One Martini backbone bead per residue (centre of mass of N, CA, C, O) as a GRO file, in nm:
protein
  380
    1MET     BB    1   2.465   3.237   1.098
    2GLU     BB    2   2.399   3.329   0.801
    3ASN     BB    3   2.317   3.564   0.608
    4ILE     BB    4   2.083   3.636   0.377
    5LYS     BB    5   2.268   3.686   0.133
    6ASP     BB    6   2.440   3.426   0.162
    7LEU     BB    7   2.207   3.225   0.159
    8LYS     BB    8   2.097   3.294  -0.119
    9PHE     BB    9   2.355   3.234  -0.278
   10ARG     BB   10   2.383   2.937  -0.195
   11GLU     BB   11   2.105   2.829  -0.286
   12LEU     BB   12   2.122   2.924  -0.591
   13SER     BB   13   2.390   2.790  -0.661
   14TYR     BB   14   2.299   2.504  -0.607
   15ARG     BB   15   2.068   2.499  -0.814
   16TYR     BB   16   2.247   2.554  -1.060
   17GLU     BB   17   2.420   2.295  -1.038
   18VAL     BB   18   2.190   2.093  -1.061
   19GLN     BB   19   2.076   2.177  -1.342
   20LYS     BB   20   2.334   2.112  -1.498
   21ARG     BB   21   2.330   1.810  -1.430
   22VAL     BB   22   2.050   1.735  -1.539
   23ASN     BB   23   2.137   1.849  -1.842
   24GLY     BB   24   2.356   1.655  -1.864
   25ASP     BB   25   2.626   1.412  -1.920
   26TYR     BB   26   2.642   1.100  -1.721
   27GLN     BB   27   2.743   0.896  -1.907
   28ASP     BB   28   2.915   0.591  -1.956
   29LEU     BB   29   3.071   0.529  -2.251
   30GLU     BB   30   3.226   0.257  -2.195
   31SER     BB   31   2.969   0.092  -2.051
   32GLY     BB   32   2.729   0.252  -2.115
   33PRO     BB   33   2.427   0.272  -2.024
   34PHE     BB   34   2.308   0.436  -1.716
   35PHE     BB   35   2.063   0.325  -1.461
   36PHE     BB   36   1.993   0.360  -1.141
   37THR     BB   37   1.684   0.248  -1.143
   38ASP     BB   38   1.764  -0.057  -1.224
   39TYR     BB   39   1.841  -0.126  -0.897
   40THR     BB   40   1.518  -0.099  -0.857
   41GLY     BB   41   1.162  -0.139  -0.774
   42LEU     BB   42   1.183   0.113  -0.605
   43LYS     BB   43   1.084   0.464  -0.523
   44GLY     BB   44   1.195   0.629  -0.299
   45CYS     BB   45   0.933   0.707  -0.075
   46GLY     BB   46   0.760   0.463  -0.201
   47CYS     BB   47   0.882   0.240   0.012
   48LYS     BB   48   0.680   0.279   0.208
   49ILE     BB   49   0.484   0.174   0.427
   50SER     BB   50   0.195   0.176   0.540
   51ARG     BB   51   0.034   0.334   0.791
   52GLU     BB   52  -0.129   0.092   0.890
   53LYS     BB   53   0.108  -0.106   0.927
   54LEU     BB   54   0.279   0.073   1.107
   55ASN     BB   55   0.079   0.103   1.341
   56GLU     BB   56   0.069  -0.199   1.409
   57PHE     BB   57   0.368  -0.227   1.477
   58LEU     BB   58   0.393   0.002   1.700
   59LYS     BB   59   0.215  -0.146   1.914
   60THR     BB   60   0.467  -0.346   1.990
   61THR     BB   61   0.671  -0.114   2.126
   62GLN     BB   62   0.426   0.000   2.314
   63TYR     BB   63   0.202  -0.004   2.568
   64ASP     BB   64   0.110   0.325   2.524
   65TRP     BB   65   0.031   0.333   2.240
   66LYS     BB   66  -0.057   0.594   2.000
   67GLU     BB   67  -0.190   0.750   1.759
   68GLY     BB   68   0.048   0.958   1.694
   69ALA     BB   69   0.212   1.198   1.821
   70GLN     BB   70   0.455   1.247   2.094
   71VAL     BB   71   0.425   1.533   2.300
   72GLY     BB   72   0.588   1.659   2.548
   73SER     BB   73   0.620   1.887   2.807
   74ASP     BB   74   0.950   1.888   2.737
   75GLY     BB   75   0.953   1.855   2.400
   76SER     BB   76   0.928   1.577   2.335
   77VAL     BB   77   0.971   1.334   2.059
   78GLY     BB   78   0.841   1.066   1.915
   79ILE     BB   79   0.637   0.889   1.763
   80GLY     BB   80   0.508   1.053   1.435
   81LEU     BB   81   0.727   1.234   1.353
   82ASP     BB   82   1.022   1.325   1.200
   83SER     BB   83   1.165   1.357   1.486
   84ALA     BB   84   1.371   1.312   1.746
   85ILE     BB   85   1.319   1.456   2.077
   86VAL     BB   86   1.580   1.493   2.332
   87PRO     BB   87   1.641   1.534   2.644
   88LEU     BB   88   1.917   1.617   2.832
   89LYS     BB   89   2.034   1.512   3.134
   90CYS     BB   90   2.306   1.697   3.141
   91ALA     BB   91   2.108   1.924   2.974
   92PRO     BB   92   1.798   2.054   3.010
   93ASN     BB   93   1.827   2.292   2.769
   94LEU     BB   94   1.874   2.051   2.580
   95ARG     BB   95   1.844   1.912   2.238
   96MET     BB   96   1.806   1.618   2.063
   97VAL     BB   97   1.814   1.587   1.706
   98GLN     BB   98   1.676   1.304   1.515
   99SER     BB   99   1.730   1.125   1.195
  100THR     BB  100   1.610   0.853   0.987
  101ASP     BB  101   1.691   0.781   0.628
  102PHE     BB  102   1.560   0.556   0.374
  103PHE     BB  103   1.611   0.464   0.024
  104TYR     BB  104   1.558   0.479  -0.326
  105PRO     BB  105   1.607   0.529  -0.633
  106ILE     BB  106   1.474   0.812  -0.856
  107VAL     BB  107   1.734   0.871  -1.017
  108ASP     BB  108   2.014   0.837  -1.250
  109ASP     BB  109   2.197   1.036  -1.114
  110PRO     BB  110   2.421   0.986  -0.866
  111PHE     BB  111   2.475   1.277  -0.771
  112VAL     BB  112   2.184   1.380  -0.747
  113MET     BB  113   2.095   1.152  -0.559
  114GLY     BB  114   2.278   1.243  -0.326
  115LEU     BB  115   2.148   1.523  -0.287
  116ILE     BB  116   1.863   1.419  -0.227
  117THR     BB  117   1.934   1.254   0.021
  118VAL     BB  118   2.028   1.483   0.200
  119SER     BB  119   1.770   1.651   0.185
  120ASN     BB  120   1.582   1.430   0.304
  121VAL     BB  121   1.719   1.389   0.578
  122LEU     BB  122   1.718   1.700   0.672
  123SER     BB  123   1.412   1.768   0.661
  124ASP     BB  124   1.328   1.659   0.941
  125LEU     BB  125   1.486   1.881   1.094
  126TYR     BB  126   1.368   2.136   0.960
  127ALA     BB  127   1.070   2.082   1.068
  128THR     BB  128   1.176   2.189   1.371
  129GLY     BB  129   1.376   2.454   1.301
  130VAL     BB  130   1.637   2.352   1.220
  131CYS     BB  131   1.960   2.500   1.081
  132GLU     BB  132   2.184   2.344   1.251
  133ILE     BB  133   2.406   2.071   1.168
  134ASP     BB  134   2.646   1.853   1.304
  135ASN     BB  135   2.563   1.551   1.182
  136MET     BB  136   2.655   1.270   0.964
  137LEU     BB  137   2.539   0.942   0.861
  138MET     BB  138   2.659   0.796   0.559
  139LEU     BB  139   2.657   0.621   0.260
  140LEU     BB  140   2.638   0.907   0.113
  141GLY     BB  141   2.847   1.220   0.138
  142ALA     BB  142   2.890   1.446  -0.085
  143GLY     BB  143   2.632   1.642  -0.029
  144ALA     BB  144   2.709   1.769   0.250
  145LYS     BB  145   2.870   2.014   0.157
  146PHE     BB  146   2.616   2.175   0.050
  147ALA     BB  147   2.484   2.170   0.355
  148GLY     BB  148   2.701   2.224   0.586
  149VAL     BB  149   2.795   1.921   0.662
  150GLU     BB  150   2.926   1.673   0.860
  151VAL     BB  151   3.109   1.369   0.815
  152ARG     BB  152   3.179   1.126   1.101
  153GLY     BB  153   3.048   0.858   0.976
  154GLY     BB  154   2.990   0.492   0.946
  155GLN     BB  155   2.917   0.227   0.700
  156THR     BB  156   3.068  -0.068   0.537
  157VAL     BB  157   2.888  -0.262   0.297
  158GLU     BB  158   2.735  -0.532   0.159
  159CYS     BB  159   2.460  -0.502  -0.088
  160PRO     BB  160   2.192  -0.611  -0.298
  161TRP     BB  161   2.087  -0.319  -0.243
  162MET     BB  162   1.985   0.006  -0.327
  163MET     BB  163   2.079   0.225  -0.068
  164LEU     BB  164   1.969   0.545   0.073
  165GLY     BB  165   2.120   0.742   0.343
  166GLY     BB  166   2.068   0.843   0.700
  167VAL     BB  167   2.196   1.049   0.973
  168GLY     BB  168   2.065   1.319   1.166
  169THR     BB  169   2.239   1.549   1.398
  170THR     BB  170   2.148   1.759   1.685
  171VAL     BB  171   2.223   2.032   1.919
  172VAL     BB  172   1.986   2.234   2.103
  173PRO     BB  173   1.814   2.466   2.218
  174ALA     BB  174   1.491   2.461   2.308
  175ASP     BB  175   1.428   2.762   2.177
  176ALA     BB  176   1.508   2.673   1.869
  177LEU     BB  177   1.243   2.545   1.838
  178SER     BB  178   0.966   2.477   1.691
  179THR     BB  179   0.645   2.457   1.687
  180LEU     BB  180   0.437   2.143   1.674
  181ASN     BB  181   0.144   2.180   1.877
  182GLY     BB  182  -0.023   2.486   1.798
  183ALA     BB  183  -0.270   2.440   1.647
  184GLU     BB  184  -0.557   2.632   1.529
  185PRO     BB  185  -0.844   2.742   1.482
  186GLY     BB  186  -0.798   2.932   1.170
  187ASP     BB  187  -0.575   2.828   1.046
  188VAL     BB  188  -0.321   2.793   0.805
  189LEU     BB  189  -0.187   2.610   0.522
  190VAL     BB  190   0.154   2.558   0.422
  191LEU     BB  191   0.337   2.504   0.110
  192THR     BB  192   0.688   2.486  -0.023
  193LYS     BB  193   0.613   2.251  -0.232
  194PRO     BB  194   0.531   2.087  -0.490
  195LEU     BB  195   0.361   1.839  -0.638
  196GLY     BB  196   0.460   1.528  -0.836
  197VAL     BB  197   0.722   1.356  -0.834
  198ARG     BB  198   0.631   1.067  -0.901
  199ALA     BB  199   0.521   1.129  -1.181
  200ALA     BB  200   0.778   1.251  -1.308
  201VAL     BB  201   0.981   1.007  -1.268
  202ASN     BB  202   0.814   0.783  -1.399
  203ALA     BB  203   0.773   0.909  -1.679
  204HIS     BB  204   1.076   0.931  -1.742
  205GLN     BB  205   1.125   0.618  -1.739
  206TRP     BB  206   0.943   0.555  -1.987
  207LEU     BB  207   1.128   0.660  -2.214
  208HIS     BB  208   1.324   0.381  -2.177
  209LYS     BB  209   1.116   0.143  -2.074
  210SER     BB  210   0.799   0.263  -2.177
  211PRO     BB  211   0.720   0.419  -2.459
  212GLU     BB  212   0.425   0.314  -2.511
  213ARG     BB  213   0.283   0.486  -2.287
  214LEU     BB  214   0.282   0.760  -2.424
  215LYS     BB  215   0.081   0.681  -2.645
  216TYR     BB  216  -0.145   0.553  -2.473
  217GLN     BB  217  -0.149   0.836  -2.278
  218SER     BB  218  -0.090   1.097  -2.435
  219LEU     BB  219   0.218   1.194  -2.408
  220ASN     BB  220   0.469   1.443  -2.358
  221GLU     BB  221   0.805   1.447  -2.368
  222SER     BB  222   0.884   1.742  -2.307
  223SER     BB  223   0.703   1.775  -2.052
  224ILE     BB  224   0.835   1.552  -1.890
  225ARG     BB  225   1.118   1.676  -1.878
  226ASP     BB  226   1.036   1.933  -1.731
  227ALA     BB  227   0.920   1.795  -1.480
  228TYR     BB  228   1.179   1.643  -1.402
  229ASN     BB  229   1.365   1.885  -1.364
  230GLN     BB  230   1.203   2.014  -1.135
  231ALA     BB  231   1.208   1.774  -0.943
  232CYS     BB  232   1.513   1.765  -0.902
  233ILE     BB  233   1.556   2.049  -0.793
  234GLN     BB  234   1.354   2.030  -0.548
  235MET     BB  235   1.478   1.778  -0.411
  236ALA     BB  236   1.775   1.915  -0.381
  237SER     BB  237   1.629   2.126  -0.222
  238HIS     BB  238   1.628   2.273   0.066
  239ASN     BB  239   1.450   2.351   0.385
  240LEU     BB  240   1.608   2.582   0.522
  241VAL     BB  241   1.457   2.843   0.457
  242ALA     BB  242   1.181   2.755   0.566
  243ALA     BB  243   1.297   2.707   0.860
  244LYS     BB  244   1.425   2.985   0.939
  245PHE     BB  245   1.109   3.131   0.949
  246LEU     BB  246   0.922   3.001   1.161
  247LYS     BB  247   0.963   3.179   1.418
  248GLU     BB  248   0.932   3.465   1.297
  249PHE     BB  249   0.617   3.364   1.194
  250ASN     BB  250   0.474   3.181   1.408
  251ALA     BB  251   0.466   2.884   1.403
  252HIS     BB  252   0.246   2.611   1.511
  253ALA     BB  253   0.325   2.393   1.279
  254SER     BB  254   0.534   2.107   1.150
  255THR     BB  255   0.619   1.941   0.837
  256ASP     BB  256   0.693   1.689   0.605
  257VAL     BB  257   0.653   1.582   0.263
  258THR     BB  258   0.633   1.238   0.171
  259GLY     BB  259   0.551   0.901   0.162
  260PHE     BB  260   0.230   0.973   0.261
  261GLY     BB  261   0.165   1.232   0.175
  262ILE     BB  262  -0.022   1.503   0.246
  263ILE     BB  263  -0.238   1.355   0.418
  264GLY     BB  264  -0.060   1.178   0.599
  265HIS     BB  265   0.106   1.416   0.728
  266ALA     BB  266  -0.131   1.585   0.823
  267ASP     BB  267  -0.241   1.369   1.015
  268ASN     BB  268   0.002   1.345   1.200
  269LEU     BB  269  -0.001   1.644   1.286
  270ALA     BB  270  -0.287   1.663   1.401
  271LYS     BB  271  -0.235   1.435   1.629
  272ALA     BB  272  -0.015   1.640   1.781
  273GLN     BB  273  -0.218   1.827   1.897
  274ASN     BB  274  -0.356   1.990   2.167
  275THR     BB  275  -0.591   2.041   1.974
  276PRO     BB  276  -0.869   1.936   1.838
  277VAL     BB  277  -0.834   1.872   1.481
  278HIS     BB  278  -0.882   1.980   1.142
  279PHE     BB  279  -0.725   1.915   0.836
  280ILE     BB  280  -0.785   2.109   0.544
  281ILE     BB  281  -0.760   2.017   0.208
  282ASP     BB  282  -0.791   2.241  -0.105
  283THR     BB  283  -0.485   2.236  -0.234
  284PHE     BB  284  -0.280   2.153  -0.534
  285PRO     BB  285   0.033   2.198  -0.587
  286MET     BB  286   0.192   2.150  -0.913
  287ILE     BB  287   0.376   2.017  -1.132
  288PRO     BB  288   0.395   2.068  -1.439
  289TYR     BB  289   0.197   1.797  -1.592
  290THR     BB  290   0.128   1.593  -1.356
  291ASP     BB  291  -0.178   1.597  -1.392
  292ILE     BB  292  -0.180   1.461  -1.671
  293ILE     BB  293  -0.043   1.201  -1.592
  294CYS     BB  294  -0.258   1.112  -1.380
  295LYS     BB  295  -0.511   1.134  -1.582
  296SER     BB  296  -0.400   0.903  -1.789
  297PHE     BB  297  -0.521   0.708  -1.627
  298PRO     BB  298  -0.786   0.501  -1.606
  299ASN     BB  299  -0.866   0.646  -1.311
  300ALA     BB  300  -0.754   0.950  -1.303
  301ASN     BB  301  -0.533   0.850  -1.040
  302GLY     BB  302  -0.234   0.856  -1.030
  303PHE     BB  303  -0.085   0.755  -0.734
  304ASN     BB  304  -0.315   0.894  -0.566
  305MET     BB  305  -0.306   1.204  -0.597
  306PHE     BB  306  -0.623   1.303  -0.549
  307ASP     BB  307  -0.599   1.176  -0.241
  308GLY     BB  308  -0.310   1.261  -0.111
  309LEU     BB  309  -0.102   0.978  -0.147
  310ALA     BB  310   0.137   1.065  -0.293
  311ALA     BB  311   0.457   1.026  -0.309
  312GLU     BB  312   0.725   1.204  -0.172
  313THR     BB  313   1.049   1.357  -0.234
  314SER     BB  314   1.170   1.600  -0.075
  315GLY     BB  315   0.960   1.775   0.041
  316GLY     BB  316   0.780   2.002   0.182
  317LEU     BB  317   0.651   2.219   0.402
  318LEU     BB  318   0.398   2.189   0.656
  319ILE     BB  319   0.216   2.480   0.778
  320ALA     BB  320   0.098   2.648   1.065
  321PHE     BB  321  -0.088   2.958   1.056
  322ASN     BB  322  -0.164   3.253   1.098
  323PRO     BB  323  -0.334   3.440   0.864
  324LYS     BB  324  -0.138   3.694   0.911
  325ASP     BB  325   0.149   3.537   0.865
  326ALA     BB  326   0.153   3.381   0.594
  327PRO     BB  327   0.200   3.606   0.375
  328GLU     BB  328   0.480   3.692   0.488
  329TYR     BB  329   0.620   3.422   0.452
  330ILE     BB  330   0.578   3.395   0.147
  331GLU     BB  331   0.733   3.657   0.074
  332LYS     BB  332   1.007   3.571   0.189
  333LEU     BB  333   1.053   3.324  -0.004
  334LYS     BB  334   1.066   3.492  -0.272
  335GLU     BB  335   1.364   3.590  -0.223
  336PHE     BB  336   1.442   3.260  -0.300
  337ASP     BB  337   1.260   3.140  -0.524
  338ILE     BB  338   1.001   3.061  -0.340
  339THR     BB  339   0.686   2.893  -0.376
  340ALA     BB  340   0.416   2.938  -0.174
  341HIS     BB  341   0.110   2.782  -0.031
  342ILE     BB  342  -0.217   2.782   0.036
  343VAL     BB  343  -0.386   2.450   0.120
  344GLY     BB  344  -0.543   2.530   0.397
  345HIS     BB  345  -0.713   2.442   0.711
  346VAL     BB  346  -0.833   2.491   1.048
  347GLU     BB  347  -1.044   2.290   1.255
  348LYS     BB  348  -1.264   2.206   1.475
  349SER     BB  349  -1.335   1.932   1.655
  350PRO     BB  350  -1.647   1.767   1.716
  351ASN     BB  351  -1.506   1.468   1.841
  352ASN     BB  352  -1.196   1.481   1.956
  353GLU     BB  353  -1.072   1.423   1.669
  354SER     BB  354  -0.775   1.395   1.485
  355ASP     BB  355  -0.735   1.512   1.139
  356ALA     BB  356  -0.722   1.456   0.781
  357LEU     BB  357  -0.879   1.622   0.490
  358LEU     BB  358  -1.058   1.666   0.227
  359ASN     BB  359  -1.243   1.879   0.074
  360PRO     BB  360  -1.576   1.811   0.013
  361LYS     BB  361  -1.599   2.051  -0.217
  362GLY     BB  362  -1.302   2.034  -0.307
  363VAL     BB  363  -0.999   2.021  -0.513
  364LYS     BB  364  -0.757   2.228  -0.623
  365THR     BB  365  -0.544   2.284  -0.904
  366ILE     BB  366  -0.203   2.406  -0.932
  367MET     BB  367   0.051   2.547  -1.111
  368ASP     BB  368   0.414   2.509  -1.013
  369ASN     BB  369   0.712   2.694  -1.089
  370GLY     BB  370   0.896   2.705  -0.805
  371PHE     BB  371   1.173   2.579  -0.967
  372PRO     BB  372   1.332   2.747  -1.166
  373PHE     BB  373   1.541   2.816  -1.391
  374LEU     BB  374   1.868   2.934  -1.409
  375HIS     BB  375   2.030   3.142  -1.655
  376GLN     BB  376   2.234   3.223  -1.422
  377ARG     BB  377   2.474   3.288  -1.218
  378PRO     BB  378   2.494   3.380  -0.916
  379GLU     BB  379   2.543   3.685  -0.730
  380LEU     BB  380   2.687   3.848  -0.445
   0.00000   0.00000   0.00000
C-alpha cells in the first residue's frame, strides 16, 4: 500500500486530470456534435429497478431469503449489501470480495464516463474496507489504469444498448475487511460525498435537449454548469481514501450510496446490523445549486431528492462511527481535500425491526463544494 503522501498526490492528480477533461472540448468536429447520453433513455444508477420489485424478485432465489443483508458468522455477505464476501474453502483465513455493476451513460464525454464507471464499480469493494483490488473484467477498461487495477479479461459482443460496467474482484485476509454489521445505538452516520448528482447531470442535459425548461423553471445556466462540473469530478473520484481509514477509525458499518438514494442504502445497511436499530438521517449535504434545481419542479421535490430517494452515481460512503471517532475521521479526509459530514445517527429500535428513516423533526440541507476545482497541478 502506497504511503499517505503518494496516495494524496495520486488522488489529487487524478482529480486535476478529470477536471481538465470536463472543461475541455471533446467534440468530434468531423462528425458533428456528439452526446453520449443520446444513446440511452436511462441515466447512470437511476436505471436500477425499485427496491420493492428487487426484494420480490429475490424471494424467488432463496428459500430462506429475508429482506436485508445476510452477514454470516464467518464474515460472509450474501444478497443485500454492496459486495459478495465469500470465505475460500481452500484457505479459511482468506475472503474473496466481488461486485458486479452495470449502468448507462450519465455524462457526454466518453473518457470521463469510463472513469466514472471504474469508480462506481470499485466503490462497492471500497465500502467493505478493501483498498487493494486484484482484477477487473470491464466492458470499458481505460480508466482502470488510474485506479491502479489490472484488467485481465472480459467479453466483446454487439449490443443495441449502451451499457457500461464490469466486475471487480479481490482476495484479502479476513481481518483486512472493515466491520459491516456493528452499528450501535448512539453512533453517528458520516457521508463522504455530497448528494445531488442526478439533478446536476439532468439539468445539464436540458441545456442542449430542453433549453425551454431553464426558462420555465427559472434556472441559471452558469450555476447548472458549475454543479455539473462538480458532479463529474466527484463521480470520477474514487472512494479509496475514505475506505483506507475505515479500520483505523473503528468504523462500525459502511455502505456506498448509489441507485437507491441515501435512504434506500441506509435502510439496507440498517437491516444488516447485529443489533436492531433505526438509522435516522437528518442532514443532506448537496452539490451547490442542486437544491434549487430540485425545488424548481412543480412538486418542489425533483427526483424525490428530499425524500432521500434520488439516485446517486458513484456516490460516497455512508459510515457508522462512535461519535468520538467520527470527527477525527472527517479531519483525516480533509488532508485529501475531501469534505465529509455527519448526516444522522443510530437509535435503538423499539420494535426489533431495523430500518432507516428521515428525521421526523425535519432534514436540513447544506451546500457542499466538497470536490472543488484544483487551480494548479498537485506537486509531490
